[in-house]
C-alpha positions, 0 to 999 in steps of 0.5 A, a space after each residue: 094380532 097373530 092368528 090362533 092357528 097359523 098353519 096346517 102343521 100348527 093345527 096338527 100339532 095343537 090337536 096332537 097335544 090336546 088329544 095327548 092330554 085328554 088321553 093321558 089317563 088311558 096312556 098311563 094305564 096302558 104303560 102301567 101304574 105305580 102302586 097305589 101308595 104312590 097316589 097318597 104321596 100326591 095328596 096335599 097335607 092341607 086336604 086332611 090326613 093323606 100322609 097318615 092314611 098312607 102309613 095306615 094302609 101301606 106301612 103298618 101291618 096286622 089287623 085293626 080291631 075298629 077302623 073308622 072311615 069318614 070325612 073331617 067330621 069323623 076326625 074332629 068328632 071321635 077321639 081314637 085314642 080314648 076308644 082304643 083305650 076303652 076297647 083295650 080294657 074291654 078285650 083285656 089286650 092291647 086293641 088297635 083303632 085307626 081311622 082313614 079320612 080326607 077333608 070334605 064329604 063324599 062316598 066315592 072318597 070313603 069307598 076309595 079309602 076302604 077298598 085300599 085298606 082292605 086290599 092290604 089289611 084286615 078290619 074286624 069292624 068298620 064304622 063309617 059316617 055318612 054324608 050330612 046335608 053339608 054335602 049338597 052336590 051329586 058329583 065326584 069328591 072335590 079332591 077326586 082328581 088326586 086319587 082317581 086313576 083310569 081302569 083302577 079307581 073306579 075299576 068299573 063305571 057300570 051303574 053310573 050315569 053318563 054325566 058321572 062317568 064324564 065327570 070321573 074322566 074329567 077328574 082323571 084328566 086333570 090329575 094325570 099331569 100331577 100324578 106323573 110328576 109325583 111318580 117321577 118325584 115323589 112328595 116326601 114333604 112329610 117324613 116326621 111321624 109326630 108331624 104326620 100324627 098331628 096333621 092327621 088329627 087336624 089338631 090346629 082346630 082343637 082349641 078354636 072357638 066358634 067361627 073365630 071366637 075365643 076358645 072357652 075350655 069346658 069340663 062337662 061330664 058326659 051324660 049317662 045315656 042307656 047304650 040301647 038308646 044310642 043304637 037304632 032299632 029299625 027305621 022307626 026308632 024314636 031316637 032317630 029320623 031317616 027322612 032328610 034330603 036323600 043322596 043323589 044317584 052318584 053318591 047313592 051308587 057309592 053307598 051301594 058299592 061300600 055295602 057290597 065291598 063290606 059283604 065281599 070282605 065279610 067285614 062287620 059294618 056300622 054307621 055313626 052320626 057325628 052331631 053338627 052345630 045346627 043340631 042344637 036342641 034336636 031330640 032325634 039323630 037326623 040322618 038323610 036316609 036309612 043307611 042299612 037299607 041303602 048300603 044293602 046291609 040290613 043288620 048294620 047298626 046305626 049309632 048316634 046321640 040326639 044333640 038334645 040328649 048329649 048337651 042336656 046339661 049344657 046351658 043353651 048359651 054355652 052350646 057353641 063352646 063345643 064347636 069351631 064351625 060345623 065340626 067339634 073342637 076339643 070340647 065337643 070331641 071329648 064330651 061326644 066320644 066319652 058318651 058314645 064309647 059304650 055304644 061303639 064297644 057294644 057294637 064291636 062286642 056283637 060283631 065279633 061274637 
């Protein structure tokens, strides 16, 4: 067998290669980073709405009336076209409703999307879904290596623990070689606008039954729910609970940064709860924490509908027909959006007064 290191020269060369790879994020920053839009071209389409996010942030112009930011729960939970249609009627002019999202939950990811958008465009209201219990770790987003860059995002690691800082740098080291390749040869796989729209909506999950079962179309009329009951009135609101497992320090810090960014940009901010399959029969909206307090915006509305209320006219045996896993399929997306829309419009009207 040959030895791993066979000469002093080889040892020096090996150390130099490893040191270069480990210092790539810093070296890229020193040399100069291309614009942020080049980050999005390197996000694989399989991870969610990257190409659509790029177009929304960097290519489209003008203010947005409502900007939804979140994970795939948001994409599969809210029909943006319907909200835009209803808001246009309320305003008496064409409204603009957009969303930014990537698959898998993480407030670092949601801060990144929000920060990039507000650096280029204006939003009159931001609506964000916060992590559910499906986020059971306290580390960088699973795809963070695709969009974290040294000295840029995050611009500062102050407030984060040493282990979190090490994890962020590790993600930057992992992603640096791929980002260099992407700078040299940008990923232009997605060019067709219709294809980008379809991928962005995750349409492939629309007509899918619960965990692979047969899809059963439902034509349920959404229940008439008082708007006031869909907006939390403080931490003790009887229709909501805010006492589930708290976020860890890493994501709590990003929640604070999200609130600070909203205050800095003077953007009204609201939280929306997207029901999951495990909430069947629940008479309250389950949230992990009292988000207005966590993000530092006491006036931030929390919007939601208890599953028992949303599905009160749905036979128990048909509940699963509204999901494809923890996410809504098209059945669930329609009934939820039509039911929650009046509350969203009310929050918007209050925010722009």
